[in-house]
N, C-alpha and C positions, 0 to 999 in steps of 0.2 A: 517886553515879554520875551522869554527864551525857552528853550527845550530843557526841562529838568529831569528827563528820563534817566534813571540810574544806570550805571555801568555794571554789567555782570562779570566782565573779565577784561583785564589789561595785560598785554603780553608783548615782549620783544620777540619779533619773528626771527627765523634763522637767516643765514646769509643768502642774499639775492632771492627773496621770497616772492618777487613780482615778475610776471611774464607777460610780454606784449606780443601781439600778432601784427605783422606788417600790414599797413593800410587799414587798420581797425582801431577802434577806441575801446575794445574789450580787453580788460586786464585780468589775468588769472592770479589769484593769491594763494600761497601755500602756507597753511597753519595746521599742524598735525592734530590739534584738538580744538578746532574753532567753535564747534557746537552751534553753528549758525543755521538759520533756515532762510528760505527765499523771502525777501522783504525786510530782513534785518538791516540795521545801520551800524557802520563801523567808521571810526575816524583814525586816520593815519597821521603820524608825525615822524620827522627825521628820515623820511625817504628821500633818496637822491634821484636825480634824473637818469633815465635810461631809455633806449629805444626811441629817442626823440620825444618822449613824454615830459612836459614841464613839471617842475616841482610843485608849482601852484595848483596843478590839477590832481596831484597825488596826495598832498598833505592837507586834505579836507575831509569832510564827512561824505561817505558814499552809501548808497543803497545796494545791498547784495542782490544781484539779479538772477543768479543760478548757483546751485550747489552740486557740482558733479560728483564729488566724493566727500567723505568725512574729513579729509585733510586739504581740500581745495574749494574755493568759491570764486565767482566772477563779479567784477564791478565794471562800470562804464565811465570813461572820461571823454571830454569834448574833442580832444585832438587825436587824429589818427596817427598811430605809431609809424615811424620811418623805417623800422626794421623789426623782425622777430627776434626778441632778446629776453634774457632774464637779468634782473638787477634790483636796484632800490637800495643796495648797501646791506650792511649787517646790523644796523641799529634801528630798523623800522619798528615803531611801536604801534600796535593796534589796540584800540579801545572799543569794545563791543557793547552796544546798548542792550537792554533786556530784549529777549526774543519777542518778535511780534506774534500775535495770535491770529486766528482765523476770523473771517467775517460771516461765518456760518457755524451753527451748532452741530457737533458730531457726537453721537452716542458714545459713552465712555468705554464700552466693550462690545465684543460680538463680531459677527461676520462683516467684512468690509472695512474694518479698522486696521490701519497700517498697510504697508506694502505687501504684495503677493509673496508668499513664502516665509513671512516673518511670524514665528511662533508655531506651536503645535497645531495639528489638524483638530478642529473642534474646540480649540482653546479660546480664551478671551484675552483682551489686551487693554490695558489702561492707557489713558492719554494724558500727556503733560500739558502745561498751559500753552506751549507754543503750537500745539496741534488741536487747540480747542477755541471756541468762540471767546474773544477777548472781552472780559467783563471786569471793570475796575470798581473798587470801593474806595472812597476817600473821606476823610474827616479832618477838621482843623484841630491842632494841638496847640492852643494859644494862637500865636501868629504863624506857627509852623504847620506842616502838612504830613499826615499819616496816610499812606496809600498801599493798596495791595491788588495784585492781579489775581483773579479767582483761580485758585489752585497753583499760584505762582508766588514769587518773592514779595516780601513786605518791605516797603521803602519809607524813608523819612527825609523830608526837605526842611532845612533850617533857613527860615526867612532872613536871619541876620547876615547870611553870607551872599544873598542874592545881589546881582545876577551872576556872580562869579562862579558858582558851583552848582552842579546837578544834585538831585536827591542821592542819598546813599542807601544801600540795603541796610535794613535794621541791624543786621549782625555786624555792620562796619562802623556804626556811629560811635563816637567817643563816649566812654562810660566814666572814666576817672583818670586823673594823672597823679601819681604818688611818688614822692621823694622817699626812697628806701633808706633804711638804716645803714650805718657805715659797714662796708665790706659784706654786702648781702649775697655775693656770688660764691658758690661752692663748686669745686671740681674734684675729680678722682683721677689719680695718676693713670696715664695711658688711655683715658676714656674721652670720648667726644661729647659726653653728656654734661650740660651745665645746669645747675640747680639754683634757683633764685628764692630768697626768703623775703616775704612781705608780711611783716608783723601784724598788719591791720586785716589781713585776709584778702585773697586775690579774686575769689568767685570765678575761677576759670575752669574750663573743661578741656579734655583732650581734643585737639584740633583747633582750639581757639588761637587767636593771634595776640601778641603783645609786642610793643615796640620799646626797646631798651635804649637809653641814651646816657651819656655822662660816665660810662664805666671805663676804667683803665684796664690794660692788659692784665690777665689774671692767670697765674700759674702756667704760663706758656701759651695760653689762648689769646690771640691778638684782639685788641679792643674793637677792630673793624668787624670781627666776626660776632662780637657780642652786641655792639651798638647798631642794631638793625631790627627789622620786624621779624619776630620769631614765631614758629608754630609750636604750640605746647604739645609735648609727647607724653607727659605724665603729670599727675597732681597727687603726690604722696600724702600731703596733708592740706588742710585749709589755708595754711600760710606758706606752703612751698610748692613750686612747680618747676618742671624741667623742660629743656629743649636741646636740640643737637646742633653742634658746630662742626666745622670741617677739620680743624686742627686739634689733635688730642692733647690733653693737658700733660705737662711734664712733672706734675706733683699733685698730691692731695692737699687741699687747703681751701681757705676762703680769701676773698679780696674784692677788688672792684673800686675801692675808694669810698669817699663820703659824698659823692655827687651823682649817684646812680638814680635815674628816674625811670619809672615804668608807666607807659601810656596804655591803658586798657580800653578795648572796644567791647561792645555788647556781646560779641562772640557767637559762634555757632552752637555751643553746647546748651546754654540756658535761654538765649533769645529765640523767638520764633523765626524759622527760616522761611516758611511759606504759610499761606492761610487761604481760606475761601472768602473771607471778608474781614474788614476792620471797622472799628468806630472808637470814639473817645467818650468816656462817661462824663456826665455833668458833675456828679459827686466825686470830689477828690481827684478828678482828672486822671483817670487810668486809661492807658492805651489798651484796647481789648482786641484780641485775635480770635476769630471763630473758625472752627475747622482747621486746626493747626497741628504742628508736630509737638509731641510731648518732650519734656526735658531729656536731653541726651539722644534724641532720635532725629533723623532727617526726613522721616516719612510722615505725611499728613495723617492724622486721625480725624476723620470728617465730623466727629462728634465732640472733639476736644475744644474747650474754651479756656484761654489763658489771658491774664491781665498783668500789666507792669505795676510796679509800685507807684504810689501817688506822685503825680507831677514829674515823673522821670521815665522817659520812654526807653531808656537804655538798661534799666535794672529789672530782670525777670526771674531771678532766683529767689524763691520764697524763703524768708528767714523770720526770726522772731522780731527783728528790728525794722522790717518793712511790711508793706501791704501787697506785695506781689503774690500771685496764686493762680489756681486753675481748677477746672471742674469738667468732668466728662459727662455729657448728658446720657441718661439711661435708656432712652427710647429713640427709635428711628435708626437710619443708617447714614444720613448726611444732613448737615445744616444747610438749609436753603437760603436763609437770609436773617437779618437782624435790624432792628430800628430802636433808636433811643427815644423815649418819651419823657414826660416830666417826672413820672413816678418810678419808672422801671425801664429795663431793656427787654423788648420782646424778641424772642428767638424762635424761628420756625425750623423744624426738621421736616423730612419728607413724610412724617406720619403724625405730626402734632405741633402744638404751640406751647412755648414755655415762657415763664417770667423770670427775670434775673434782677433782683432787688439789692441795692446797697444796704448793708447792715453794719458796716464798720468792723473794727478789729474784734476778735481774731479771724473770723470767717470771711470777712469783707463782703461777700455776696451770698445771698440765699437763692435757691432755685426751686421752682414749683411748676408742675405741668398744668396748663390752663385748659387745654382741649386736645382730644385725640381725633384722628381721621380728618383733620383740617390742616392744610398747609398752603404755602405760597405756590402759585403756578410757575413763578420765575423769581430769581433772586431780588429783582427790583420792582416787583409788581405791587407796590404799596404807595400810599400817600397819606399824609397826616395833616391835621388842622386842630389847633387847641389841644384838648385832652383825648382826641379820637384818632384812631388809626384805621384806615380803610384799606382792604387788600383783596386781590383777586385770587381765589383758589381754583381748583379744577371744577368747573361747572357752576360756581356760585361766587357772589361777592359778600364780604363780611365787614363788620365794623367792630372794633374793640375800644371800649371806653370804661375800663374797669371790669366789664363782663363782655362776653362775645355774643354777637347777634348777626344772624344772616339778613342781608338786605333784600327786601322785595325788589325785583327788577323785571319790568315788562319786556325789556330787550335782551334778557338773559339768553334765551334760545338762539336768537339771531347772532349775538356776539360769539358765543362759545361754539356754535356750528361753523363759524367763519374763521376761527383762529387756526393758523397753520401750526399744529401741535409739534411738528418736527423742528420748528424754530421758536418754540414758546419761551425759550430763555431770553429772547430779545424783548419780551414784553416789559414795559416800564410804566410805573405809575408816578403821579405827582399831584401837587395841589396848585390851585389858582385862587389864592386867598381873597383877593379883592372881589371875586365873582362867586365865592362860596362853592367852588367846584373842586371835585376830585377827578383826575383824568387818567385813563389807561390807554396807552398806545400799543397796538399789537400788529403782528404780521397776518395778512389776510389770505385765506385760500382763494377767495374770489379774484384777488388781484394777482396772485401767483407770482410774486416777485421774490419771496423769501425774506423780504425786508418789511419793517414796520411801515404800514401805509394807511391804517385806519385807527379810529379812537372811539372810546365809550366814555361818557362824562356823567357823573352823578352830582346834581346840585343839592347839597345837604340842607340848605335852608328852604328851598322850594320843594324838596323831595321829588324831583323829576329827573328823568334820564334823557339823554340825547346822544346821537352818534353821528359820525361823518368820516371824511377822508383827510389825512394829514401824514406826510412822510417826515417823521422826526426820530432821531436815534435816542435822544434823552430829553428829559424835561425836569427843570428845577425851579421852584419858587424861591429864588435866592433871597435870604433875609437881609442881605446887605445891598440888594438892588431894588429899584422901584417897580420893576416889571419881571414876570417870569421869563426864563431863558430856555431855549430848546435848540438842539443841534440838528443839522441837516443830514440827509442821506442822499448824496448826489453821485451819479454814475451808475454803471451796471453793464449788462450785456450789450454789446455794440452791434449785434446782428451779423449777418454773413459778410465776410470780406470787406471790412471797413478801412483797410490800410492801402494807400497808394504810394508807390515809390516813383522817383524821377530819375531817369537814366543819367549816369555819370555825376550825380550829386547825392548828398546825404539828406536832401529835403524829403520829408514824409508828410503826407496829408491824411488825416484821419476824419472819418465821417461819423457824426453822432447828432441826431436831430435835437435842436434847441439845447445845446450843451451848456450855454451860459458862461463860458470862460472868457477871459480877457488875456491880452498879450502880457507875458510875464508870469502867468499862473503856472503851476506845476501839475502834471498829470502822470499817473502811473498806469502803464499798460501791462496786461497779463494775458497769457494764453494765445498769443499770435504765433503763427508759423512764419518762416522766412518769406520775404516778399521782394521780388526783383533783385535777388542776390544779396539783400541786406539780411544778416543772420538774426535768428530769434533773440540772441543775447543782446543785440543792439536795439531791438524794438521793444522787447519786454523789460522795460526799465522805467525810471523816473525821468521825465523830460520837462523842459521849459517851453511854453507855448510862444511861438514867434509871430504868428498871424492867425486871424480868425475870420470866419463868416458865420452866418446864423447857424449853419449845420455842419461846418467843418472847422478843424483847427490844424495848425501846422507846427512841426518841430523839426529840428535838424540833428542828425547823428553824425559821428565821425566816419562811419563806414559808407563807402560810395556804392550806389546801386549800379548793377550791370545792365538793367533794363527798366523801362517804365512799365509798371505792372500794378494790378489791383488784386489784393488777396488778404491773407491772414487767417482764413478759415472761419468757422462758425462759433468758436469758443472764446473770442476776444472779449475782454472786460476792461472798461475804463474806470479808473478811480479818480474823481475830480476833487479839487479843494473843498473842504467842508467849512461850514459857517455856523456860528452861534447867533441865533436871532432873538431879539426882544419881541415878545408877543404882547398883544393887547395895546398896540400903538399904531397909529396911522391907518390908512384906508386903502392899502394896496398890498400886493404880494411882492414886497421888496421893489417897488416901483412899477411892477407889472399889474395888469388888470387881474382881478380875482373873481372867480365864480363863487359868490357867497349866497347861500340860500337857507331857508328854514322850511321844513315840510312837516305837516301834521300827520298823525296817524289816521286810520280810516274812521269815518263818521257815518252813522246810520240814523234813520228815524225809527224810534221805538225799538223793535226787535229786528229790524232790518228787512221787514216784509213790505215796506212801502218805499216808493221812489221819491226823490227830490225833484222839484222844479224850481230853478233859481233864475231870477231875472235882474238882480242888481248886486254889485259889490261896493261896499262902503269902507274905505281904507282907514286904518289907524296906524300911521307910520310916522315916526319922528326922524327927520333928516338931521345929520350932524356933519358940520363942516361943509355943507352944500352951498354952492354959489347960485342955486336955483336954475332956471333955464332948462337945460336938457337932462338934469339929474333925475333919474326915474328908477322906481322899483316895480318889477312885474309881479302881479298877483295872478296865479293861474289855478284852475280847478282841474283835478284829475278824477275820473269816475269809472265805475264798472257796475254791472248788474248782478254778477255772481262772484263769490269769493275766488273761484278758479279762473276768472277772466283776467286778461291783461289790462292794467291801468292805462287809460288813454286820456289825453288832454281834451277837455270838453269846453273850456273857456280860458281866455288869457287877455289881460289888459294891463297897460302900464300906467303908473301913478306918479305924479310929481308932488312937490311939497304943497301945492295949492289945489290939487285935484280933489273935488268933493266926492264923486261917485262915478261909476260906469254902469251902463245898462248892458246886460248880457242875456243870453238864453242858453241854459244848460239843464240837462236831465240825466239822472243816474240814481241807482239805488244806494250805492256806497260812494262817498267822495273823500278827497283830500284837498287841502288848500296849501299852496306853496308860494312863498315870497322869495324873489330872486333878483340878483343884479350881477352883471358881468363887467360893470364899469369900475373906475377907481377914482380916488380923490375926494370921496365923501363916504360917510357912514350912515347907517340907519338902524332904528330900533323898532321892533314890531310890537304893537299893542294888541288890543282886542278888535280885530277886523270883523266886520259884520257882513252877512249875506241876507238878502231878502229871498226867502224860500218858503215853499208850501208843499204839503203832501200832494203827490200826483198819482194817486191810485196805488193799489196793491198788486203784487206780482207773486206768482207761485213759483 
């Protein structure tokens, strides 16, 4: 496996673009239009050594740790510079990956968005994808991958070139290679404009790029200036386009020879530049972009839907000869999400729900509004099984299976009153097919972490709901896998002053309870102040862990501390390696003990005006993978006499695989039963446990 993130910009930097600081591993890079944000990744090549910094530490991938200005940024290397110097040569090439996004949702406009003083008083400000919660949408295009950052660029990864190449932006993928007719190049005397004729039609727009090869020098214009990647400046006709060269022609005429080849890419004019989400249709295999830029525009229209021609992700210009097209939805202000079903594509805006059905040529798709005032609470808050799509709206759950129906939900008030609505875009849904479940993972107000920490599950076969705690960033019931997959959310606020320096060394010890890391793992540190003379730019970076204890980890920086000190402040955040877990397998939390429990709702006798007296528990527990012996499940009773009372435990007993019953004494008007274990290495399934109980008088 490798990193296939697309490159947004590749540039040769100016002369001596790198600057070192004596006795420090911090390197400042100058690039007048870098467009980078903190956390971005850049890879250098062709840099030469300077300031005592080895080539092997320069010509690699780096994380950008700070961005002092729009023309400079800082990276960190492992070796401390032997002098303060500028250098690197005049051939340093920087390849920038797509901007990283945030790990928190930010409202798209209003007070508090953007730096102080940016924009007019009382005005609003939009946010690009690098300043917003990072949400990806992905779908397979045959063996390839179509992907989009919400509000950002659309990318395409070609499986046939793996693992040699990254994904490319959709606008950069090859569309066609054409051998042009003899002498297709036209010039005008004393002009630097060159015009190309493609008798088959070029499908280019102004600003698109085309690579010309095989041309000979034409009317005084050198072949080297023609045979390169050109930016189109004009498209006079459907068969001609122009670009500019440096050397003016010495005469008016045509030429170029009989071997001129034009390599076309999808381009910026017709192909979508950015989108809110993407998917691939089942019928005729169209790549579909939702909330994308119209043809000829670089600005997203949040209600625009566009699709490529059949089985070709590079052709987006609608013609009579293809099936490319587009449609703007007539209601709402933004597309929230979309899902492919067996019969149609469902599209949610912020005010309603639409159906997108394949009808073939000439219209390709038909659109109809299915419901109003019903929408997704978050772009990924849906799960599907068979012909049914289940989704979370604001305040309710729904199912669509040809018609829309609200789901009765006894835990609805509990769930929606607990959702951290400021981070609702982190809500994700999914299915667990083998267990007939639809799951929604959401950030909880009660947990107050800003991250997903709880779930609600609907069992569509048994028609029951249950809820619990689980920190997962995404869930997918992958059709090519035997078990559902979910990603972790590890790391977070580190508390006050978690960083300790060691005098005269670059060794740093960080404190984080039960961090779970191992030697060789990478950690990203954010928000720390300088500690013991080690600057913030050396601490707030990506590091390799060199030693661990249960609650601390160690890393080394090139900068040497001037004292032993503990600090960093109260805003330090650690970002640990994330994992993708298989679920529904094993009987532990990745080798650790797991607190697993099932708890009933409240139970009353009749109308609740009588008390229970319980003297016996009879278990119905099936043990799985148990070796017997000490493997036990605890059954406990909680009770209270009035609805406003706090639940308290009134009885508790442990049961093994051969335990027939336990005698107890418990009394309450309202009870719950809970089955629980904190062990690992075995599983258990709860059946119909029984209690021996009788009415024990009435209470007022």
